[in-house]
C-alpha positions in Angstrom: -5.3 -18.1 -9.4 -3.5 -16.9 -12.6 -6.6 -15.4 -14.0 -7.5 -13.4 -10.9 -3.9 -12.3 -10.3 -3.8 -10.8 -13.8 -7.2 -9.2 -13.1 -5.7 -7.4 -10.1 -2.8 -6.2 -12.2 -5.2 -5.1 -15.0 -7.1 -2.9 -12.5 -4.1 -1.2 -11.1 -2.0 -3.5 -8.9 1.7 -3.1 -9.2 2.4 -5.9 -6.8 1.0 -9.4 -6.2 1.4 -10.8 -2.7 0.2 -14.1 -1.3 -0.7 -15.1 2.2 1.0 -17.2 3.4 4.3 -18.5 2.3 4.5 -21.4 4.7 1.5 -23.1 6.3 1.4 -22.5 10.1 2.4 -25.5 12.3 -0.1 -24.5 15.0 -2.8 -22.0 16.0 -6.1 -20.8 14.5 -4.7 -20.7 11.0 -2.7 -23.9 10.9 -5.0 -25.2 8.1 -5.0 -22.0 6.1 -3.7 -22.5 2.6 -0.1 -21.6 1.7 2.4 -21.7 -1.1 4.4 -24.3 0.8 2.1 -26.6 2.7 2.8 -28.9 5.7 4.6 -31.4 3.5 7.3 -28.8 2.7 7.3 -29.9 -1.0 8.0 -27.6 -3.9 6.2 -29.8 -6.5 2.6 -29.3 -5.3 0.0 -27.7 -7.6 -0.1 -24.5 -5.7 3.6 -24.1 -5.6 4.0 -24.8 -9.3 1.2 -22.4 -10.3 2.8 -19.6 -8.2 6.2 -20.3 -9.7 4.8 -20.2 -13.2 3.0 -16.9 -12.5 6.3 -15.4 -11.3 8.1 -16.5 -14.4 5.4 -14.9 -16.6 5.5 -11.7 -14.6 9.3 -11.5 -15.3 8.4 -11.5 -19.1 6.1 -8.5 -18.6 8.9 -6.6 -16.9 8.0 -3.0 -16.1 5.4 -2.7 -18.9 2.3 -2.6 -16.6 3.8 -0.5 -13.8 2.5 3.0 -13.3 -0.2 2.8 -16.0 -3.7 3.8 -15.2 -7.1 3.3 -16.8 -8.4 6.2 -18.8 -11.9 6.0 -17.4 -14.6 8.4 -18.7 -17.3 7.0 -16.4 -17.5 7.0 -12.6 -19.7 5.6 -9.9 -19.9 7.7 -6.7 -19.6 5.4 -3.6 -19.7 7.4 -0.4 -19.0 5.8 3.0 -20.8 8.4 5.1 -23.9 7.9 2.9 -23.6 4.1 3.4 -23.4 4.5 7.2 -26.3 7.0 7.4 -28.4 4.9 5.1 -27.9 1.6 7.0 -28.4 3.4 10.3 -31.7 5.1 9.3 -35.0 3.7 10.6 -38.0 3.4 8.3 -36.0 2.6 5.2 -36.7 -0.7 3.5 -34.5 -3.3 5.1 -34.2 -5.1 1.7 -32.2 -2.2 0.2 -28.5 -2.3 0.6 -26.3 0.6 -0.6 -23.4 -1.5 -1.9 -25.8 -3.8 -3.8 -27.4 -1.0 -5.8 -23.9 0.4 -6.7 -22.8 -3.1 -7.7 -25.8 -3.4 -10.1 -24.6 -0.4 -12.1 -21.0 -1.4 -11.8 -21.7 -4.9 -13.1 -23.5 -3.6 -16.2 -20.4 -1.4 -17.0 -18.0 -4.2 -16.2 -19.8 -6.7 -18.4 -19.8 -4.1 -21.2 -16.0 -3.6 -20.7 -16.4 0.1 -19.9 -13.5 1.5 -17.8 -15.0 3.0 -14.6 -13.6 4.8 -11.6 -15.1 4.6 -8.1 -15.0 8.1 -6.6 -16.2 10.0 -3.6 -18.6 13.0 -3.3 -15.7 15.4 -3.0 -13.8 14.2 -6.1 -13.6 16.2 -9.3 -16.3 15.2 -11.7 -15.1 17.3 -14.7 -12.9 14.5 -16.3 -15.9 12.2 -16.6 -18.6 12.2 -19.2 -20.9 9.9 -17.2 -21.4 9.9 -13.4 -23.7 7.4 -11.6 -24.8 8.2 -8.1 -26.8 5.2 -6.8 -28.8 5.8 -3.6 -27.4 9.3 -3.2 -29.2 9.5 0.1 -26.9 12.2 1.8 -26.2 15.5 0.1 -23.4 17.4 1.8 -22.7 21.1 1.8 -21.7 22.3 -1.7 -22.3 19.0 -3.4 -25.5 20.1 -5.2 -23.7 23.1 -6.7 -20.8 21.1 -8.0 -23.2 18.6 -9.6 -25.3 21.3 -11.2 -22.1 22.8 -12.6 -21.0 19.4 -13.9 -24.4 18.9 -15.8 -24.6 22.4 -17.1 -21.1 21.9 -18.7 -22.2 18.8 -20.5 -22.0 15.9 -18.0 -24.5 13.0 -17.8 -25.5 12.3 -14.2 -27.8 9.5 -12.9 -29.5 9.3 -9.5 -31.7 6.5 -8.2 -34.5 6.1 -5.6 -33.7 7.2 -2.1 -31.6 10.2 -3.3 -31.6 13.7 -1.8 -33.1 12.7 1.6 -30.7 14.1 4.2 -27.9 16.6 4.7 -24.3 15.7 5.9 -25.7 15.5 9.5 -28.3 13.0 8.5 -31.1 15.5 9.0 -34.0 15.6 6.6 -33.7 18.1 3.8 -36.9 20.2 4.1 -39.2 20.8 1.2 -39.9 17.3 0.2 -37.8 14.7 -1.7 -35.3 14.8 -3.4 -34.4 17.8 -1.3 -31.9 20.2 -2.8 -31.6 17.9 -5.9 -35.1 18.7 -7.0 -34.2 21.3 -9.6 -31.3 19.2 -10.9 -33.6 16.1 -11.3 -36.6 18.1 -12.5 -39.0 16.1 -10.4 -40.4 15.6 -6.9 -40.9 12.4 -5.0 -44.2 12.3 -3.1 -44.3 8.7 -1.8 -42.4 5.5 -1.8 -43.8 2.0 -2.2 -41.6 -0.4 -0.3 -42.2 -3.9 -1.8 -42.2 -7.1 0.2 -39.9 -9.8 -1.0 -42.7 -11.8 -2.6 -44.1 -8.8 -4.4 -41.2 -8.1 -6.7 -41.2 -11.4 -8.6 -42.2 -11.1 -12.2 -42.5 -13.2 -15.3 -39.5 -11.9 -17.2 -36.8 -13.3 -19.5 -38.5 -16.7 -19.6 -38.7 -17.2 -15.8 -42.2 -18.2 -14.5 -43.6 -17.1 -11.2 -46.9 -18.1 -9.6 -49.9 -16.2 -10.8 -50.9 -14.8 -7.5 -47.3 -13.5 -6.9 -47.2 -11.9 -10.3 -50.5 -10.1 -9.6 -48.8 -8.4 -6.6 -45.7 -7.3 -8.5 -45.0 -4.1 -10.5 -43.1 -3.4 -13.7 -42.2 -0.7 -16.2 -41.5 -0.7 -19.9 -38.2 0.7 -21.2 -37.1 0.6 -24.9 -40.1 -1.7 -25.6 -39.1 -4.3 -23.0 -41.1 -4.9 -19.8 -38.8 -5.1 -16.8 -39.7 -5.9 -13.2 -39.8 -3.2 -10.5 -38.1 -4.5 -7.4 -37.6 -3.5 -3.7 -38.8 0.2 -4.0 -41.0 2.2 -6.3 -40.8 6.0 -5.9 -44.0 7.9 -6.8 -42.6 10.6 -9.1 -44.1 13.8 -10.3 -42.3 15.6 -13.1 -41.4 19.3 -12.7 -39.8 19.7 -16.1 -38.2 16.3 -16.6 -39.3 14.1 -19.5 -40.6 10.6 -18.9 -38.7 7.7 -20.3 -40.6 4.8 -18.6 -43.7 4.5 -16.4 -44.9 2.0 -13.9 -47.5 -0.4 -15.1 -49.5 -1.2 -12.0 -50.9 -0.1 -8.6 -52.1 3.4 -7.6 -49.1 5.0 -9.2 -49.7 3.3 -12.6 -48.6 5.7 -15.3 -46.3 7.6 -13.0 -42.7 8.0 -14.2 -40.2 5.1 -13.4 -37.3 6.8 -15.3 -37.0 10.5 -16.1 -34.5 12.7 -17.9 -34.0 16.4 -17.2 -32.0 18.7 -19.5 -29.9 21.3 -17.8 -27.4 23.4 -19.8 -25.4 21.2 -22.0 -26.0 18.0 -20.0 -28.7 15.8 -18.6 -29.8 14.2 -15.3 -31.5 10.9 -15.1 -33.6 9.5 -12.3 -34.3 5.8 -11.9 -37.2 5.3 -9.4 -36.8 1.6 -8.7 -34.5 -1.4 -8.8 -34.6 -4.1 -11.5 -32.9 -7.0 -13.1 -29.5 -7.2 -14.9 -31.0 -6.9 -18.4 -32.4 -3.5 -17.6 -29.1 -2.1 -16.3 -27.3 -3.3 -19.4 -30.0 -1.7 -21.6 -29.8 1.6 -19.7 -26.0 1.7 -19.6 -25.8 1.2 -23.3 -28.0 4.3 -23.8 -26.3 6.4 -21.2 -22.8 5.7 -22.7 -24.1 6.4 -26.2 -25.4 9.8 -25.1 -22.3 10.6 -23.1 -19.9 9.4 -25.8 -18.3 6.8 -23.5 -16.7 4.0 -25.4 -15.6 0.5 -24.2 -12.0 -0.4 -23.6 -11.5 -1.2 -27.3 -12.8 2.3 -28.3 -16.0 0.9 -29.7 -19.7 1.9 -29.0 -20.9 0.1 -25.9 -23.0 -3.0 -26.7 -22.0 -2.9 -30.4 -20.7 -6.5 -30.4 -21.3 -9.7 -28.5 -18.0 -11.2 -29.7 -16.4 -10.4 -26.4 -19.1 -11.9 -24.2 -17.5 -13.5 -21.2 -14.2 -11.9 -21.9 -13.0 -9.0 -19.7 -11.0 -6.2 -21.4 -9.0 -3.9 -19.2 -6.3 -1.4 -20.1 -3.6 0.5 -18.3 -2.0 3.4 -20.2 0.9 5.8 -19.8 2.3 8.4 -22.3 4.1 5.8 -24.4 1.8 2.7 -24.5 -1.4 1.0 -23.6 -1.3 -2.5 -22.1 -4.5 -4.5 -22.7 -5.5 -7.4 -20.5 -7.9 -9.9 -22.2 -9.3 -12.2 -19.5 -11.6 -15.1 -20.4 -14.0 -15.7 -17.5 -15.5 -18.8 -19.2 -14.4 -22.4 -19.5 -14.8 -22.2 -23.3 -12.1 -21.2 -25.8 -12.8 -17.8 -27.3 -11.8 -16.3 -30.6 -11.8 -12.5 -30.7 -10.6 -9.9 -33.2 -8.0 -7.5 -31.7 -8.3 -4.0 -33.4 -4.7 -2.8 -32.9 -1.1 -3.8 -33.8 0.6 -5.0 -30.7 2.8 -7.5 -28.9 1.6 -10.3 -26.6 4.0 -9.9 -23.6 3.7 -13.4 -22.0 4.5 -15.1 -25.3 6.7 -12.4 -27.0 4.5 -12.7 -30.1 3.3 -10.0 -32.5 -0.4 -9.2 -32.9 -1.6 -7.8 -36.2 -4.5 -5.4 -36.3 -7.8 -7.2 -37.0 -6.3 -10.7 -36.6 -7.9 -13.3 -34.4 -6.6 -13.8 -30.9 -7.2 -17.2 -29.3 -8.1 -17.3 -25.6 -8.2 -20.7 -23.8 -10.8 -21.3 -21.2 -10.0 -19.1 -18.2 -7.0 -17.9 -20.2 -5.3 -14.5 -20.3 -3.5 -12.4 -22.9 -1.5 -9.3 -22.2 -1.0 -7.1 -25.2 1.2 -4.0 -25.4 0.2 -1.3 -28.0 2.5 1.6 -28.6 0.9 5.0 -28.8 
């Protein structure tokens, strides 16, 4: 409870509220958990944990309030696109819009890269990297704003099932990816929708039956062979360079990942879905090109020291408040790169010194600007 409460604060919450204070004596929720259960006691585990959290939050005072994360990366998550995508007939039933967005978010989260979730109409100019998973619906004026973003130095990524329909869910004529064709620098001629037993693959030490492996597909990126899952777009470059190609089937040798230069920026297209290792690899490269650093101002993927430890920060004009959250059961020793003060313990932190994090533990460190 303490760990997840601090995670909420770390990502922008100014208030923590619990449902419910007292357990209901009757009705559908009479067995729902509460701070004070049916016994009415104030010495239960739940009550004591909530009390201890409240006492800790008093020590933090107003330090976290009003601060925001200084994200230079964003993921576009568009509700009308989700509705239109889920409602469309003929699309692979195995593809879910939130799931593909989550794959990219998880890779950023595990790399401790601050990321905003934005809509199609939000300003892109503050971000160095923008990821638009399953950008199925392209509304009026969106293409122009995205082209301007890339021409001015932005790094933009699209995935399969992008550029299919307009804001009325009507097909964009001229073939896929519709009005995004020039921006992506490629056209999509066909899509291979894989059955569930076709996207298994011997990867990262996991063995699958031989006959299933023969039905699967894959691609090679940065010298590593990754499985291609769910959907494989058959891509023909119209100016974009090929970064990876499919290894099997009638589209063997066709691009799986492309990169198209436009002005000062670049647009990437990922023509399939894959496993977590691929997304981590790709995110590291994208952040490197875009100049996006992790929450500790280090190159993404430069250290495994923080593996299993979430780092989030909220900043204002006077300070940055860092939240170090250990999501493992093991004690972690990590080197903190700034001078600061640990707020829950009122203890000074020296630059470069080791910070000890208990299993599932949390540190809140304030660094003056």
